N, C-alpha and C positions, 0 to 999 in steps of 0.2 A: 015655804019650807026652807030648810037649811041647804046651803050649797055644798054639793059633794066634792071631796078632794079629787084633784086631777089624777088620772091613772098614770102609773109608772111607765117610763119609756124603755125600749128594749136595751139600749146601751147607755152608759154613763156620759157619753159625749153628746147626748141630746137633752133638750129642755122640754119639759112637759107643760104645754099650755093649759090654762084653766079651762079652755073650751074642749080639751080632750086630745088634740093632735100634738105631735112631737116635731120640733124643729131643731136645727143644729145649735149646739150650745154656744158657738161663736156668734150666733145671731142675737143672743141675749144682750140687751142694752147697746145695740150697735146703731141706734137711731132709726132703723127701719122696723115697721110694724109687720111682723111675720105671722103672728098668731091671729086667729079670727077675732078674738076678744082683746087683742093688743096687750095681752098679759106679758109678752116677752119684753116689753118696754116699761112695765110697771115696776115701781119700787127700785128704780135704778139710781145709782149715785149721781151726784150733781154733774161731775165731769164726763164728757164724752170725747171719743177719739176723732182725729181728722179723717178725711176721706182716704188718705194714703196710708192709714194705720189700721192695725187690727187690735180690737179690744179683747183682752184676756178675760177669763171667767171671773177673776177677782177685781176687774175694773181697770187694770193697768193697760197701757197701750204699747204696742210694738209695731215696727214697720210691716206693711202688708206683704212685702216680698218674703218676709220670714215665716209667713203662714204656710204650713205644709212643706217646709224645706228640709225635713228629716232631722231637725235640731230643735230642742225645746228652748224657746226664748221667753215664754211666759212663766212666771213663778209657779203656777199650777199646771203647766204643761198643756194648757188648753189650745195653744196654737198648733199642736200636732194631733189633737184629738179628732178622730173620725177621718183622718187622711189615709188614702190608699198608698201602699208601697208601689212606686212606679217602676216598671221594667221596660228597658229600651229594646223593643222587639226588632228594631231596625239594625241591631248588631248582627242579626242573621242575614247573610247576603241573599238568601232565598226567600225572605219574608215577602217580598213584592217582586213583580215581574220586572219593574224598572226603578221607580223612585219610591222610597219609603220615608214617611214623615212621622216622627214620634211625638206623641202628646202625652199628658199626664193621664195614665190609666188606659191608654189605647194608642193605636197607630193607624196611619192612613196611607193607602197606595195611590200613586199618581203615575202619569205617563209623560214621556217626553213629547215635544212638538212633533207632529206628524203621526202620532199614535193615539189611539183612543181605547178606553177601558171596555173590555168585554163584560157585559153584565152577568153572564152565566159563569164564566171561568175566572173572572177578575184578573185576567191577563191583558197585557197591552197588545193590541193588534194594529197593523198598518191602516191608516185612515183611507178614505176613498181615494182611488187613483189607479195607476197601472197595477195589474196583478203581478205578484212576485213570481219569478221563474227560477227553476232549478236547472242549471246547465252542467253537464258532466261528459267526460270522455269515455268512449266505448271502444278503445283501441284504434279501430280503423275509421272512426267517425266521432262527431260531437252531436249530442242530442239535447233536447230541451223539453222540460215538463212544466206546464203552468200549474202552480200550486192551488189556484182557486178554480179555474175552469177544468183542470185535469186534462188539458190538451197535451198530446205527446207527439213530438215531431223531430225530424232529423235536421240539424242545423248545418253541419259541414260533413259531406260524405267523402268517400274515397281518400282517406288518409292512410299513412303508412303505420305509424306507431306513436300516436299522440298520448302523452302521459301527464302533462301539466297544462293548465290554462288559467286565465283570469280575464276580467272584463273592465271596461271603462264606460260606466253608465251614461255619463253626460254626453259623450260623443258616439254612443251606441256602437262601440268597437269591441272586438274580442281578440285576445292574444293567446297563442298556444305554442308549445314546444313539441317537436317531432324527434323522438329519440333515434330513429333510424336514419333520417336525413341529417340529423345534427344541425337543426336550424330553428329559429324562432320566427313565427309568422304573426301577421295581423290582418284584419279585414273588418269591414262594416258588417254588422249582424245581418242585415237584410240582403247582403251581397256575398256573404261568406261561402255559399254553396258553389259559386263560380270560381274555378281555379284561377282565372285571369284577374280576379279582384283580390286575390290573396297576395299580400305584400311580404317579402322576406326582409326582416329587420336585422337579424344577426345570422351570419352564415360562416364566420371564420372563428378559429380558436375555440370551437365548441366540441366537447367530447360526449358528455352525458348530462344534458340539461334536464333535471328532474323536478325542479321547483320554479315557479314563476309568480310574481306579484306585481301589480300596477299601482303606482303612486298617482292617484287621480288628481291630486292637488298640484303637485310640482311637475307633473308630466314626465315621469321616469318609470322604467321597468327594472325590476331586480330579479335575478335568477341564481340558482345554485347549479353547480356542475360537479357531480360526484367523480367524474373521470379526471378532470383537472384539479379537483379538490379546491374549488374557489367559489367566492360569492362576488358577483359583479353587478354593475349598474350601467344603464344607458338611457339616453333620451328615448321617448316613445317612438321616434322615427328611426332609432338605431344609429343615428349619425355620430353620436359622441358616446363613448363608453369608457369604463374604468374598472379595474379589479380592486375591490375593497378588502377582501380577505383571501389570503393564500397560505396561511399557516394554521396549525392546530385544527384542521378539518379532516375528518376521516371519510365519512359517507354523508355529506349534507344532502338533504332531501327537500322537504317542504319549506316554504318561506311565506311570511305574511307581513304587511306593513301597516303602520299607524301614522299617516302623515299629519294628523291633528296634533300629535305630541312629538313627532319627529323620531320614532323608533321603528325598528324592524326586528322580527323574530324568526328563528329557523330551527329545524330539527336535524340531529345528526345521529344516525343509527349505527355508527362504527363500534369498535371494541369498547370504547368509553362513551356509551350513548348519553345524550344530553339534549337539552333545549336551551338555546342561547338568545341573547338580546343585545342590540347595539343601536347607536344612532344611525339615521339614514345616511349620514356622511361617513360612517365607518369608525366612529370614535365611541368611547365608553362601552366597550364590549364586556359582557358579564354573563355568567351561567345562571339560569333560573332553576333547572331541574337536572340533577345528576344521580339521584338515588331512586331505587325501585323503578327503573326505566330500562328497557331492553331494545325494542325496535320501534321507536317513535316514527310513524309515517306522516300522516297529515296533521296540520295544525290550522287553527282558524281563530279569529279575534272577534269578541263581542265588544265593540267600541263603547256601547252605552253602559254596560255593567263593568267594563274594564277587566274582562277576564279572558284568558287564553284556554282553548280546548284542544286536546290532542287524542289520538288513538294509538295504542301500542299493540302491534300485531302478534307479538310473542307472549305478552302477558294477557292478551285478550281483554283489554280494558279501555274505557273511555273516561278521561279525567279532565280536570280543569284547575287552574290557579289564577290568582290575580296578576296584574301586570308587573308586580314586584317579585313574584315567585312565591308568595305566601298564600295562606288559606287554601291549601291543596285539598281537593275532594275527588274521590272516585265515584262517578255516577253509575257506570255499568261495568260489570265484570261477568262475561259470559263467553263460553266457547261456541255457543250456538249462534248468537247474533253478532259476535265479534270474532269469527273464525280467522279471517285475515283482513282486517280493515285497512284501508289505504287513505282515501280522501275524506275530509270532514268540512262541514259548513254549518253556520248557525244563523237563525233569523227568527224574530219574535220570541216565542216561548219554545221553539223546536230546535233540535240539533239533528243534522242529517249526516250520514256517512255511507261510503261505498265499501263493499266487501268482495274481495277477489275470489275467495273460495265459494261463497254462497252465490256469487254472480248476481248481486242484488244491491238495492239502495234501501237503507233503513232510516227511520226517524224515531225520536223519543223526546220526552219533556226534558229540556235543558236544565231545569232546576232540581229535579229529583231522579231523573233517569227512568221514569215510569212511562207507561203508554207507548211501548215499543210496537212499531208496525212496519210493514213492508211497503215501500213506495213504488218500487219497480224491481222486476226480477227477470231471469233468463237473459242476462246481459253477457257481453263478451269482454272480460277483463276491464270492468269499470275502475278507473283510477281517480283522477282529480274531480272535484265538484265545487261549484260556486253558486251563489245566489245573485240573480240579476234584479235589482230594485234600487230606486233612487235613494231610499233611506239607508241602504248599506254603505253608501259613499256620500256622507254629508259634505256640503260645500264649506270651504274654508279659504282664507286669503293665502295667496302664494307669497311666501316670505321673500323670494328672490325678485318678485315684481313690485314689492313695496318700496324698493330703493329708487332713488332718482335715476340711476343708471340702469339700462336694461340688463337683464340676467344678473342683477346684483353687482354689476361691474366686473363679473368674472369673465375671463377670456374664453374659458372652455366649459366647465361644468359648474353649476351652482347647486349645491346639495343642502337640503334642510338640516339644521343641527338639532339634537335632542333638547327638548325643553325641560331641563331638570329643575331650574329655578327661574325666578323673574329676571335674573341677570344673565341667563344663558344667551349666547348669540343666536340669531335667527337662522343664519346660514353660514356656510364656508365654501370657498372655492376649491376646485380640484382640477388636476391636469391629467393628460393621458399617462399611461404606465411608463412611457419612455421619456417623460419630461418632468420638470420641477417647477414649483411655485417660486416666483421671484420675491424680492424683499417686500413688495407691496402686497403679497399674499393674494394676488389677483391674476397677474400675467404668468404665462408659462414659458419656460426656457429649456433648451437642451444644455445639460451640464457639460462643461469642458472635461477633457481627459488628460490625466497626467501620465508621464512616462512610466512611473512605477506601477500605476494601476493598469496601464495597457499591457505591460510585460506580465504581470500576474494574471490578468484575464486570459492572455493567450496561452498560458500554461495550464489553465484549469480545464478539466474534463467535465465538470458538473458544477453549476452555480446553484446556490441556495437562496431562495427568495427571502427577503427581509422587509419588514414593515418600518417605514420611517414616518413618524407622526410630527407634523408641524402644529403650531397653535391653531386649533380649530379645523384641522383637516388631516387627511391620511393619504400618503403616497407610498408606492412600492418600488423597490429596486432589487437588483441581484448583486451579490458581493461574495467574495471568497471567505469572508469572516462569518461568524455566527450572527443570529438575529440581534439587532440593536435598535434602540429608539433614539433618534437625534433630530435636531432641527436642520432642515435642508438649507443649503446656501448655494449661491451661484458658483462657488469654487469647489463644491463637492464633486468628487470624481466618480464616474459610473463606468464599469467595464463595458467594452464594446460587444461582448458576447451575451448581453442580456437577451433573454427570450421571453417576450411578453405578448399578450393578445394585441393584435394590431388595431389601432384606432385611427380615425382621420388625423393625420399629422398636422400640426400647426407650426409652420416654419416662421422665423422672424419676418420673412418677406411678405407673409400673408396676414400680418397683424392689422389692426384697425388704423385709420389715418392718424388718430391721436397719438399712437405709439410707434409710428413708422420710423421717426428719427432715432429713437432709443433702440428700436429693434435692429435697424441697419447698423448702428454702431456695435451692437453686440454680435451681429453676424460677422463683421469684419474681425472682431477679436477672436471669434471662434475659428475663422479661416486661418488667421496667423498662428494661433495656438495649435491647430491641427497640423499645419506644415512643420512647425517646430517639433512636435511629437513624432511625426513620421520620420524626419531626418534623424532625430535622436535614436529611434528604434533601429533604423537601418545601420547607423554607425556602430551600434553595439552588437547586433545580431550577426552581421556579415563577418567581422573578424572572428567571432566565436566559431562560426561554421567552418571557415577556412582552416583555423587551427585544429579543429576536430578532424577534418579530412586529412590533414598532414600527419597527425598522430596515428590515425587509422592506417594510412599507407605505410608508414614506417614500421608499425607493428606487424603488418602482413609480410613485408619484405624480410624482417628479422626472423619470423617464424618459418618462412620457406627456406631461408639459408640454414637455420639450425636443423631442420628436418633432413636436408640433403647431406649435411656434414656429421650426422650422428650415426654411429655404427652400433648394431645390436646383434646379440647372439641368442640363439634358441637352444634350450636344453630339453631333450626328450625325457619324459617321465614314463617309466614302464607301466604305470597304472593309469595315468591320466595325461593326455597330451593336448595342449592348446597352443595354437600359433596365431600370428596376426592375420592368417588367411581368413579366419572366421569373420573378420571385420569387413570382408568384401562380399559377404553374403547379400543377396538381393533383399529388398524390403517389400513387404506386402502391404498395400494401401487398402484400407476399408473405408468406403464412403462413396459419395457421388462423383468425386473427381480424384485425380491422381496427385493432387497437391500434397506436399510433405507437411505433416502436422506433428503431433506429439509422438515420439518414439515410445512404443509400448512393448514390453517383453511378451513373447508368446507363452503359451501354457506349457507345463512340464510334460515331456513325452511319456507315453506309457510303454510297458514292456509286453503287453499282450496283443496290441494291435497298432498299426501305423497311425500317425497323426498328420492330418493335412488341413488346410484352411478350407472352409466351406466355399462353394462357388458363389460369386457375386454377380447379380444382374444377368442370370442365365448362362454364365460362363461355366464350362466343364473343365475339371482338373483331375488328373490321375494322381493316385497316391505315389509318393516318392519311394524309391528303392530302399530297402533297409540297409543300414551301414554294415560293412564287412567286419568279420571277427578280428579281434585284436591279435597281432602276431609280433611281439616284441622280442628282440635278441639281447643277450647280456653275457658278460665274461665273469667267471668265478674268480675270487681272490687267489693270487699265487699262480694262476695259469696264464699262458701266453694269450695275447689278444687275438691270435688267429683261431683259437679254439672257442667258438661261440656256442652258446646254449640257447635253446628256445623255451619260452615260458610255457608252463602247462596250459592246456586249453581251458579257458574260463567258461563255465556253463552259461553265464549270462551273455556271453558273446554270441551264442546261438540265437538269442532273441532279437527280434527286429528293433532297431533304434532309429529314430528320426533326428536329424541334426536340428538344433535350435535355430529359430529364425527370429528376427526382429520385426515387429508389426508396427507400422506407422499409421496412427489414427488421424484421419483428416480433420481439420478444424471446421470444415463445413458440415460435418456430420454431427450436428448439435441437437438433433431432434426437432428443429424448427423447420417450418415450411420454407 
């Protein structure tokens, strides 16, 4: 019988085989037999395309990479026939739990090393190992919750008022701030319950330490102080410290560090609330969030997805941004679950936060804010919260130890620099607040004082802190001028009245052997210059004081002579009479002491009742006698002086009158204890 014609295919981009099936039109005459009857290769033109080429429907050849590139390269457009329009699903940061790989027509989720994919939720979970723990402050103690086994235990009891904490997983240590004692402590996790094992790291120049973060790579601790309005850094043993920021801080609170990239982040809930970022060495400060933010309390970092999460206790929101401040997203907005949130932490696909008003700990999905649940409740002022797991603190090389010299060659502190580009320095050196970096940017020196600087500093009643930035580092000093940025040098003068947090001083005599000769020479120069400055100051101040005393004595002698040789006359006024006798009235002191303060006029006397000062400190005082009636005599014009007349009686004179007194208000009575 006759062969039936092949059935038509569903789309024009397909080729109908004679055997009845349909194949891609591009497979026609491509050298491969795709139809069962091989009809896709029948009646083909003599020429065929190479293996790296695509053969168009009309037989022409184009490069294979131009197939489905969203551009028509074949004359008949067959290179784009049947292609699907690709959408990059990975542009959505929440498409995958961790890693998103885009393919043509689909995408795939993967996990970082140490995590594995959950087949049910498709989220990345920590691989087999130690269970992650949730550690939080409960005002008078620190508690711990195992997130897998759900074990609930007390880690550190009998504390005063702990508000901030952080951990160092590799060494199994915990760090915390006590707001009442104004100290920063540290202890091993398994011995932290014993007060004898609790080590005091920082106990000086602390006012209100409310935020704490540990750099587990470079072995530093960072903290905020809302009372001193500063952000500082110290070694994990507290031996060496430095103030990084002391300007433009209102109410700094939470702080978080990213030692892998060399940045730190902190929140400020002052009048101009914001979230800021800078390098771990205090350079490259910038604001990430300043709009639609009121009371940002806790902040936390997701180092894998490179996002920052924070809670706002006034807006009742939980939000996130990327590390550059973009792609802002509000995950949760609720007055029920976010009544007064304070601390926040993130791990795997969950975000955890504490709430002071609800006295509980909540958790939710960190990608979409759903699946909100209560982890712990009936707490007592839960504040800070952290996750204890090795994956939260990935290992990385210490830039300061990669140098040939220990501590990067720095004499005092070696601080990691922010890694902005491939040309960024790995670290910079820093000195105590009272010292300066030398020309080599590694050694620390005490700046000499000049005469003019010393004189100005001695007359100032208040110094204003200023930040001085050197290439690759930040140092602070106090000066009588406004804030300025300049390069420090060995000849820069610093007032002697600088008030800074005390750190272990490094005098030239305690430098390393390699620098002893240079340091000794500098010490001698300092000694000579100090003697010269002292002599100059004495030579200027002493004559000025002597001249001032002589002038004062001469003025007092002249005033006394003038007072004795000046004659005065008093004229009686028939209506009102005032003499110098009133100046001799006693003064009434109000206050805790009888010291003379500001002279303050008494109240105007009334005509209907006597006026007297209220008794002070149990003293009894009788009201004064009313003044006698006025009785003035006068002589009429044209009559002899012997004929005197008396004024008519004034009805007001019958009313009691109290003589005016001066009241001296003591300076000590200022309302302060």
